Backbone atoms as SQL, in Angstrom:
CREATE TABLE atoms (id INTEGER PRIMARY KEY, chain TEXT, resi INTEGER, resn TEXT, atom TEXT, x REAL, y REAL, z REAL);
INSERT INTO atoms VALUES
  (1, 'A', 1, 'MET', 'N', 5.790, 10.664, 22.268),
  (2, 'A', 1, 'MET', 'CA', 6.779, 11.703, 22.222),
  (3, 'A', 1, 'MET', 'C', 7.003, 12.228, 23.630),
  (4, 'A', 2, 'THR', 'N', 8.231, 12.500, 23.948),
  (5, 'A', 2, 'THR', 'CA', 8.541, 13.029, 25.262),
  (6, 'A', 2, 'THR', 'C', 8.549, 14.548, 25.223),
  (7, 'A', 3, 'ASP', 'N', 8.512, 15.164, 26.427),
  (8, 'A', 3, 'ASP', 'CA', 8.521, 16.621, 26.503),
  (9, 'A', 3, 'ASP', 'C', 9.827, 17.209, 25.995),
  (10, 'A', 4, 'SER', 'N', 10.928, 16.437, 26.008),
  (11, 'A', 4, 'SER', 'CA', 12.218, 16.955, 25.571),
  (12, 'A', 4, 'SER', 'C', 12.414, 16.844, 24.059),
  (13, 'A', 5, 'THR', 'N', 11.480, 16.234, 23.327),
  (14, 'A', 5, 'THR', 'CA', 11.594, 16.092, 21.883),
  (15, 'A', 5, 'THR', 'C', 11.318, 17.438, 21.217),
  (16, 'A', 6, 'PRO', 'N', 12.263, 17.952, 20.402),
  (17, 'A', 6, 'PRO', 'CA', 12.004, 19.211, 19.696),
  (18, 'A', 6, 'PRO', 'C', 10.787, 19.054, 18.790),
  (19, 'A', 7, 'MET', 'N', 9.934, 20.052, 18.783),
  (20, 'A', 7, 'MET', 'CA', 8.696, 19.966, 18.015),
  (21, 'A', 7, 'MET', 'C', 8.663, 21.021, 16.917),
  (22, 'A', 8, 'ALA', 'N', 7.990, 20.676, 15.852),
  (23, 'A', 8, 'ALA', 'CA', 7.669, 21.622, 14.787),
  (24, 'A', 8, 'ALA', 'C', 6.148, 21.577, 14.641),
  (25, 'A', 9, 'HIS', 'N', 5.602, 22.558, 13.945),
  (26, 'A', 9, 'HIS', 'CA', 4.156, 22.622, 13.776),
  (27, 'A', 9, 'HIS', 'C', 3.783, 22.646, 12.303),
  (28, 'A', 10, 'ILE', 'N', 2.714, 21.924, 11.994),
  (29, 'A', 10, 'ILE', 'CA', 2.105, 21.979, 10.675),
  (30, 'A', 10, 'ILE', 'C', 0.754, 22.642, 10.872),
  (31, 'A', 11, 'THR', 'N', 0.573, 23.802, 10.245),
  (32, 'A', 11, 'THR', 'CA', -0.690, 24.528, 10.335),
  (33, 'A', 11, 'THR', 'C', -1.389, 24.424, 8.993),
  (34, 'A', 12, 'ILE', 'N', -2.606, 23.902, 9.011),
  (35, 'A', 12, 'ILE', 'CA', -3.389, 23.743, 7.783),
  (36, 'A', 12, 'ILE', 'C', -4.574, 24.692, 7.857),
  (37, 'A', 13, 'THR', 'N', -4.662, 25.576, 6.859),
  (38, 'A', 13, 'THR', 'CA', -5.785, 26.501, 6.759),
  (39, 'A', 13, 'THR', 'C', -6.674, 26.020, 5.619),
  (40, 'A', 14, 'PHE', 'N', -7.928, 25.769, 5.941),
  (41, 'A', 14, 'PHE', 'CA', -8.873, 25.262, 4.957),
  (42, 'A', 14, 'PHE', 'C', -9.560, 26.421, 4.235),
  (43, 'A', 15, 'ASN', 'N', -10.149, 26.136, 3.092),
  (44, 'A', 15, 'ASN', 'CA', -10.827, 27.144, 2.290),
  (45, 'A', 15, 'ASN', 'C', -11.941, 27.848, 3.062),
  (46, 'A', 16, 'ASN', 'N', -12.564, 27.160, 4.024),
  (47, 'A', 16, 'ASN', 'CA', -13.657, 27.757, 4.795),
  (48, 'A', 16, 'ASN', 'C', -13.161, 28.557, 6.000),
  (49, 'A', 17, 'GLY', 'N', -11.822, 28.709, 6.152),
  (50, 'A', 17, 'GLY', 'CA', -11.253, 29.494, 7.238),
  (51, 'A', 17, 'GLY', 'C', -10.878, 28.712, 8.484),
  (52, 'A', 18, 'VAL', 'N', -11.281, 27.457, 8.583),
  (53, 'A', 18, 'VAL', 'CA', -10.922, 26.616, 9.724),
  (54, 'A', 18, 'VAL', 'C', -9.421, 26.356, 9.696),
  (55, 'A', 19, 'VAL', 'N', -8.775, 26.432, 10.856),
  (56, 'A', 19, 'VAL', 'CA', -7.336, 26.199, 10.977),
  (57, 'A', 19, 'VAL', 'C', -7.115, 25.024, 11.921),
  (58, 'A', 20, 'GLN', 'N', -6.272, 24.082, 11.508),
  (59, 'A', 20, 'GLN', 'CA', -5.880, 22.961, 12.364),
  (60, 'A', 20, 'GLN', 'C', -4.369, 22.970, 12.480),
  (61, 'A', 21, 'VAL', 'N', -3.863, 22.757, 13.704),
  (62, 'A', 21, 'VAL', 'CA', -2.427, 22.744, 13.947),
  (63, 'A', 21, 'VAL', 'C', -2.049, 21.365, 14.479),
  (64, 'A', 22, 'TYR', 'N', -0.980, 20.798, 13.905),
  (65, 'A', 22, 'TYR', 'CA', -0.470, 19.504, 14.329),
  (66, 'A', 22, 'TYR', 'C', 0.985, 19.672, 14.755),
  (67, 'A', 23, 'ALA', 'N', 1.405, 18.914, 15.756),
  (68, 'A', 23, 'ALA', 'CA', 2.799, 18.930, 16.206),
  (69, 'A', 23, 'ALA', 'C', 3.488, 17.669, 15.716),
  (70, 'A', 24, 'VAL', 'N', 4.717, 17.829, 15.230),
  (71, 'A', 24, 'VAL', 'CA', 5.537, 16.692, 14.794),
  (72, 'A', 24, 'VAL', 'C', 6.941, 16.897, 15.331),
  (73, 'A', 25, 'THR', 'N', 7.703, 15.813, 15.445),
  (74, 'A', 25, 'THR', 'CA', 9.088, 15.969, 15.875),
  (75, 'A', 25, 'THR', 'C', 9.874, 16.616, 14.739),
  (76, 'A', 26, 'GLU', 'N', 10.823, 17.464, 15.082),
  (77, 'A', 26, 'GLU', 'CA', 11.634, 18.114, 14.053),
  (78, 'A', 26, 'GLU', 'C', 12.410, 17.093, 13.240),
  (79, 'A', 27, 'GLN', 'N', 12.743, 15.945, 13.844),
  (80, 'A', 27, 'GLN', 'CA', 13.470, 14.906, 13.106),
  (81, 'A', 27, 'GLN', 'C', 12.653, 14.435, 11.900),
  (82, 'A', 28, 'GLN', 'N', 11.313, 14.451, 12.009),
  (83, 'A', 28, 'GLN', 'CA', 10.469, 14.038, 10.893),
  (84, 'A', 28, 'GLN', 'C', 10.521, 15.051, 9.753),
  (85, 'A', 29, 'LEU', 'N', 10.954, 16.274, 10.038),
  (86, 'A', 29, 'LEU', 'CA', 10.989, 17.326, 9.029),
  (87, 'A', 29, 'LEU', 'C', 12.383, 17.568, 8.506),
  (88, 'A', 30, 'ASP', 'N', 13.319, 16.701, 8.820),
  (89, 'A', 30, 'ASP', 'CA', 14.714, 16.920, 8.461),
  (90, 'A', 30, 'ASP', 'C', 15.148, 15.972, 7.345),
  (91, 'A', 31, 'GLY', 'N', 16.064, 16.415, 6.525),
  (92, 'A', 31, 'GLY', 'CA', 16.707, 15.525, 5.562),
  (93, 'A', 31, 'GLY', 'C', 16.162, 15.599, 4.163),
  (94, 'A', 32, 'LEU', 'N', 16.874, 14.933, 3.261),
  (95, 'A', 32, 'LEU', 'CA', 16.515, 14.923, 1.844),
  (96, 'A', 32, 'LEU', 'C', 15.195, 14.229, 1.582),
  (97, 'A', 33, 'GLN', 'N', 14.852, 13.235, 2.404),
  (98, 'A', 33, 'GLN', 'CA', 13.599, 12.518, 2.206),
  (99, 'A', 33, 'GLN', 'C', 12.416, 13.481, 2.341),
  (100, 'A', 34, 'LEU', 'N', 12.524, 14.445, 3.260),
  (101, 'A', 34, 'LEU', 'CA', 11.433, 15.396, 3.419),
  (102, 'A', 34, 'LEU', 'C', 11.272, 16.263, 2.178),
  (103, 'A', 35, 'ALA', 'N', 12.364, 16.675, 1.570),
  (104, 'A', 35, 'ALA', 'CA', 12.285, 17.503, 0.367),
  (105, 'A', 35, 'ALA', 'C', 11.476, 16.787, -0.716),
  (106, 'A', 36, 'SER', 'N', 11.712, 15.504, -0.889),
  (107, 'A', 36, 'SER', 'CA', 10.947, 14.766, -1.902),
  (108, 'A', 36, 'SER', 'C', 9.506, 14.567, -1.439),
  (109, 'A', 37, 'ARG', 'N', 9.275, 14.441, -0.137),
  (110, 'A', 37, 'ARG', 'CA', 7.907, 14.299, 0.390),
  (111, 'A', 37, 'ARG', 'C', 7.115, 15.594, 0.161),
  (112, 'A', 38, 'VAL', 'N', 7.756, 16.746, 0.390),
  (113, 'A', 38, 'VAL', 'CA', 7.087, 18.034, 0.158),
  (114, 'A', 38, 'VAL', 'C', 6.720, 18.163, -1.316),
  (115, 'A', 39, 'LYS', 'N', 7.643, 17.804, -2.189),
  (116, 'A', 39, 'LYS', 'CA', 7.365, 17.880, -3.628),
  (117, 'A', 39, 'LYS', 'C', 6.203, 16.962, -3.997),
  (118, 'A', 40, 'SER', 'N', 6.169, 15.762, -3.439),
  (119, 'A', 40, 'SER', 'CA', 5.068, 14.832, -3.705),
  (120, 'A', 40, 'SER', 'C', 3.741, 15.387, -3.202),
  (121, 'A', 41, 'MET', 'N', 3.771, 16.030, -2.015),
  (122, 'A', 41, 'MET', 'CA', 2.542, 16.622, -1.472),
  (123, 'A', 41, 'MET', 'C', 2.012, 17.718, -2.388),
  (124, 'A', 42, 'MET', 'N', 2.922, 18.489, -2.997),
  (125, 'A', 42, 'MET', 'CA', 2.514, 19.572, -3.881),
  (126, 'A', 42, 'MET', 'C', 1.799, 19.028, -5.114),
  (127, 'A', 43, 'GLU', 'N', 2.085, 17.804, -5.485),
  (128, 'A', 43, 'GLU', 'CA', 1.488, 17.183, -6.672),
  (129, 'A', 43, 'GLU', 'C', 0.306, 16.276, -6.338),
  (130, 'A', 44, 'ALA', 'N', 0.096, 15.993, -5.055),
  (131, 'A', 44, 'ALA', 'CA', -0.919, 15.021, -4.642),
  (132, 'A', 44, 'ALA', 'C', -2.306, 15.660, -4.523),
  (133, 'A', 45, 'SER', 'N', -3.318, 14.811, -4.522),
  (134, 'A', 45, 'SER', 'CA', -4.690, 15.290, -4.334),
  (135, 'A', 45, 'SER', 'C', -5.113, 15.217, -2.863),
  (136, 'A', 46, 'MET', 'N', -4.299, 14.575, -2.020),
  (137, 'A', 46, 'MET', 'CA', -4.619, 14.422, -0.598),
  (138, 'A', 46, 'MET', 'C', -3.372, 14.642, 0.251),
  (139, 'A', 47, 'VAL', 'N', -3.574, 15.153, 1.459),
  (140, 'A', 47, 'VAL', 'CA', -2.536, 15.171, 2.476),
  (141, 'A', 47, 'VAL', 'C', -2.928, 14.087, 3.472),
  (142, 'A', 48, 'ALA', 'N', -2.027, 13.174, 3.765),
  (143, 'A', 48, 'ALA', 'CA', -2.319, 12.075, 4.679),
  (144, 'A', 48, 'ALA', 'C', -1.451, 12.218, 5.926),
  (145, 'A', 49, 'LEU', 'N', -2.082, 12.211, 7.102),
  (146, 'A', 49, 'LEU', 'CA', -1.384, 12.336, 8.378),
  (147, 'A', 49, 'LEU', 'C', -1.780, 11.182, 9.284),
  (148, 'A', 50, 'GLU', 'N', -0.806, 10.571, 9.905),
  (149, 'A', 50, 'GLU', 'CA', -1.105, 9.587, 10.944),
  (150, 'A', 50, 'GLU', 'C', -1.213, 10.373, 12.247),
  (151, 'A', 51, 'VAL', 'N', -2.420, 10.463, 12.783),
  (152, 'A', 51, 'VAL', 'CA', -2.690, 11.223, 13.994),
  (153, 'A', 51, 'VAL', 'C', -3.088, 10.242, 15.085),
  (154, 'A', 52, 'GLU', 'N', -2.168, 10.073, 16.041),
  (155, 'A', 52, 'GLU', 'CA', -2.344, 9.107, 17.125),
  (156, 'A', 52, 'GLU', 'C', -2.659, 7.742, 16.542),
  (157, 'A', 53, 'ASP', 'N', -3.870, 7.248, 16.709),
  (158, 'A', 53, 'ASP', 'CA', -4.187, 5.892, 16.256),
  (159, 'A', 53, 'ASP', 'C', -5.084, 5.873, 15.019),
  (160, 'A', 54, 'ARG', 'N', -5.053, 6.963, 14.249),
  (161, 'A', 54, 'ARG', 'CA', -5.908, 7.000, 13.059),
  (162, 'A', 54, 'ARG', 'C', -5.194, 7.688, 11.895),
  (163, 'A', 55, 'LEU', 'N', -5.668, 7.404, 10.700),
  (164, 'A', 55, 'LEU', 'CA', -5.157, 8.022, 9.481),
  (165, 'A', 55, 'LEU', 'C', -6.129, 9.118, 9.084),
  (166, 'A', 56, 'VAL', 'N', -5.639, 10.342, 8.933),
  (167, 'A', 56, 'VAL', 'CA', -6.459, 11.480, 8.528),
  (168, 'A', 56, 'VAL', 'C', -6.044, 11.862, 7.113),
  (169, 'A', 57, 'MET', 'N', -7.004, 11.866, 6.199),
  (170, 'A', 57, 'MET', 'CA', -6.730, 12.221, 4.806),
  (171, 'A', 57, 'MET', 'C', -7.513, 13.483, 4.471),
  (172, 'A', 58, 'LEU', 'N', -6.781, 14.506, 4.047),
  (173, 'A', 58, 'LEU', 'CA', -7.368, 15.809, 3.774),
  (174, 'A', 58, 'LEU', 'C', -7.252, 16.114, 2.284),
  (175, 'A', 59, 'PRO', 'N', -8.365, 16.340, 1.603),
  (176, 'A', 59, 'PRO', 'CA', -8.303, 16.669, 0.173),
  (177, 'A', 59, 'PRO', 'C', -7.627, 18.022, -0.046),
  (178, 'A', 60, 'MET', 'N', -6.646, 18.065, -0.937),
  (179, 'A', 60, 'MET', 'CA', -5.943, 19.308, -1.238),
  (180, 'A', 60, 'MET', 'C', -6.905, 20.377, -1.759),
  (181, 'A', 61, 'ALA', 'N', -7.986, 19.975, -2.424),
  (182, 'A', 61, 'ALA', 'CA', -8.958, 20.938, -2.947),
  (183, 'A', 61, 'ALA', 'C', -9.612, 21.736, -1.823),
  (184, 'A', 62, 'ASN', 'N', -9.616, 21.207, -0.600),
  (185, 'A', 62, 'ASN', 'CA', -10.223, 21.899, 0.535),
  (186, 'A', 62, 'ASN', 'C', -9.221, 22.739, 1.319),
  (187, 'A', 63, 'ILE', 'N', -7.948, 22.709, 0.913),
  (188, 'A', 63, 'ILE', 'CA', -6.891, 23.375, 1.680),
  (189, 'A', 63, 'ILE', 'C', -6.439, 24.634, 0.954),
  (190, 'A', 64, 'ARG', 'N', -6.441, 25.749, 1.685),
  (191, 'A', 64, 'ARG', 'CA', -5.956, 27.011, 1.132),
  (192, 'A', 64, 'ARG', 'C', -4.454, 27.147, 1.320),
  (193, 'A', 65, 'MET', 'N', -3.939, 26.683, 2.512),
  (194, 'A', 65, 'MET', 'CA', -2.521, 26.872, 2.803),
  (195, 'A', 65, 'MET', 'C', -2.051, 25.834, 3.826),
  (196, 'A', 66, 'ILE', 'N', -0.794, 25.383, 3.660),
  (197, 'A', 66, 'ILE', 'CA', -0.120, 24.534, 4.637),
  (198, 'A', 66, 'ILE', 'C', 1.163, 25.244, 5.022),
  (199, 'A', 67, 'GLU', 'N', 1.374, 25.423, 6.322),
  (200, 'A', 67, 'GLU', 'CA', 2.572, 26.099, 6.818),
  (201, 'A', 67, 'GLU', 'C', 3.313, 25.156, 7.758),
  (202, 'A', 68, 'VAL', 'N', 4.617, 25.030, 7.570),
  (203, 'A', 68, 'VAL', 'CA', 5.473, 24.220, 8.435),
  (204, 'A', 68, 'VAL', 'C', 6.436, 25.163, 9.132),
  (205, 'A', 69, 'SER', 'N', 6.449, 25.109, 10.460),
  (206, 'A', 69, 'SER', 'CA', 7.290, 26.016, 11.227),
  (207, 'A', 69, 'SER', 'C', 7.994, 25.274, 12.366),
  (208, 'A', 70, 'PRO', 'N', 9.292, 25.373, 12.497),
  (209, 'A', 70, 'PRO', 'CA', 10.209, 26.091, 11.623),
  (210, 'A', 70, 'PRO', 'C', 10.355, 25.373, 10.280),
  (211, 'A', 71, 'SER', 'N', 10.827, 26.118, 9.303),
  (212, 'A', 71, 'SER', 'CA', 10.992, 25.566, 7.963),
  (213, 'A', 71, 'SER', 'C', 12.043, 24.462, 7.969),
  (214, 'A', 72, 'PRO', 'N', 11.789, 23.371, 7.246),
  (215, 'A', 72, 'PRO', 'CA', 12.810, 22.326, 7.125),
  (216, 'A', 72, 'PRO', 'C', 14.077, 22.877, 6.464),
  (217, 'A', 73, 'THR', 'N', 15.216, 22.312, 6.783),
  (218, 'A', 73, 'THR', 'CA', 16.478, 22.785, 6.214),
  (219, 'A', 73, 'THR', 'C', 16.625, 22.386, 4.749),
  (220, 'A', 74, 'LYS', 'N', 16.114, 21.234, 4.371),
  (221, 'A', 74, 'LYS', 'CA', 16.179, 20.760, 2.985),
  (222, 'A', 74, 'LYS', 'C', 14.801, 20.943, 2.355),
  (223, 'A', 75, 'LEU', 'N', 14.781, 21.629, 1.208),
  (224, 'A', 75, 'LEU', 'CA', 13.532, 21.899, 0.514),
  (225, 'A', 75, 'LEU', 'C', 13.681, 21.587, -0.974),
  (226, 'A', 76, 'PRO', 'N', 12.552, 21.339, -1.666),
  (227, 'A', 76, 'PRO', 'CA', 12.640, 21.088, -3.107),
  (228, 'A', 76, 'PRO', 'C', 13.201, 22.304, -3.841),
  (229, 'A', 77, 'ASP', 'N', 13.756, 22.075, -5.020),
  (230, 'A', 77, 'ASP', 'CA', 14.328, 23.156, -5.826),
  (231, 'A', 77, 'ASP', 'C', 13.293, 24.194, -6.238),
  (232, 'A', 78, 'THR', 'N', 12.022, 23.828, -6.222),
  (233, 'A', 78, 'THR', 'CA', 10.972, 24.753, -6.648),
  (234, 'A', 78, 'THR', 'C', 10.650, 25.812, -5.593),
  (235, 'A', 79, 'VAL', 'N', 11.194, 25.678, -4.377),
  (236, 'A', 79, 'VAL', 'CA', 10.911, 26.623, -3.299),
  (237, 'A', 79, 'VAL', 'C', 11.828, 27.836, -3.419),
  (238, 'A', 80, 'ILE', 'N', 11.229, 29.026, -3.385),
  (239, 'A', 80, 'ILE', 'CA', 12.005, 30.268, -3.375),
  (240, 'A', 80, 'ILE', 'C', 12.340, 30.555, -1.915),
  (241, 'A', 81, 'ARG', 'N', 13.632, 30.608, -1.608),
  (242, 'A', 81, 'ARG', 'CA', 14.076, 30.729, -0.215),
  (243, 'A', 81, 'ARG', 'C', 14.327, 32.181, 0.176),
  (244, 'A', 82, 'HIS', 'N', 14.335, 32.405, 1.501),
  (245, 'A', 82, 'HIS', 'CA', 14.683, 33.685, 2.120),
  (246, 'A', 82, 'HIS', 'C', 13.789, 34.836, 1.629),
  (247, 'A', 83, 'VAL', 'N', 12.499, 34.591, 1.564),
  (248, 'A', 83, 'VAL', 'CA', 11.520, 35.598, 1.159),
  (249, 'A', 83, 'VAL', 'C', 11.074, 36.360, 2.405),
  (250, 'A', 84, 'VAL', 'N', 10.905, 37.660, 2.272),
  (251, 'A', 84, 'VAL', 'CA', 10.456, 38.507, 3.380),
  (252, 'A', 84, 'VAL', 'C', 9.085, 39.071, 3.031),
  (253, 'A', 85, 'PRO', 'N', 8.079, 38.842, 3.896),
  (254, 'A', 85, 'PRO', 'CA', 6.748, 39.386, 3.590),
  (255, 'A', 85, 'PRO', 'C', 6.721, 40.906, 3.783),
  (256, 'A', 86, 'LEU', 'N', 5.987, 41.593, 2.930),
  (257, 'A', 86, 'LEU', 'CA', 5.767, 43.036, 3.050),
  (258, 'A', 86, 'LEU', 'C', 4.299, 43.242, 3.387),
  (259, 'A', 87, 'GLU', 'N', 4.055, 43.755, 4.563),
  (260, 'A', 87, 'GLU', 'CA', 2.649, 43.931, 4.980),
  (261, 'A', 87, 'GLU', 'C', 2.294, 45.372, 5.112);
């Protein structure tokens, strides 16, 4: 990836409090294919990431939260959009 490639971040928070952040190109987070990928991830038992030269598989049972920032433009119908947190 070049420095001029727009980046998005995937932040994974594990049940034990450990946080891992990964960078991906925004192009990978765009389009209808991503919406179906997000839906599949919600139903899967593992999150699989190709990280450099290795495959990293993370059990969903160990994950408390996955955050993608900025949010993809296309999302599954099950996502409630334009929510504002109240703290």
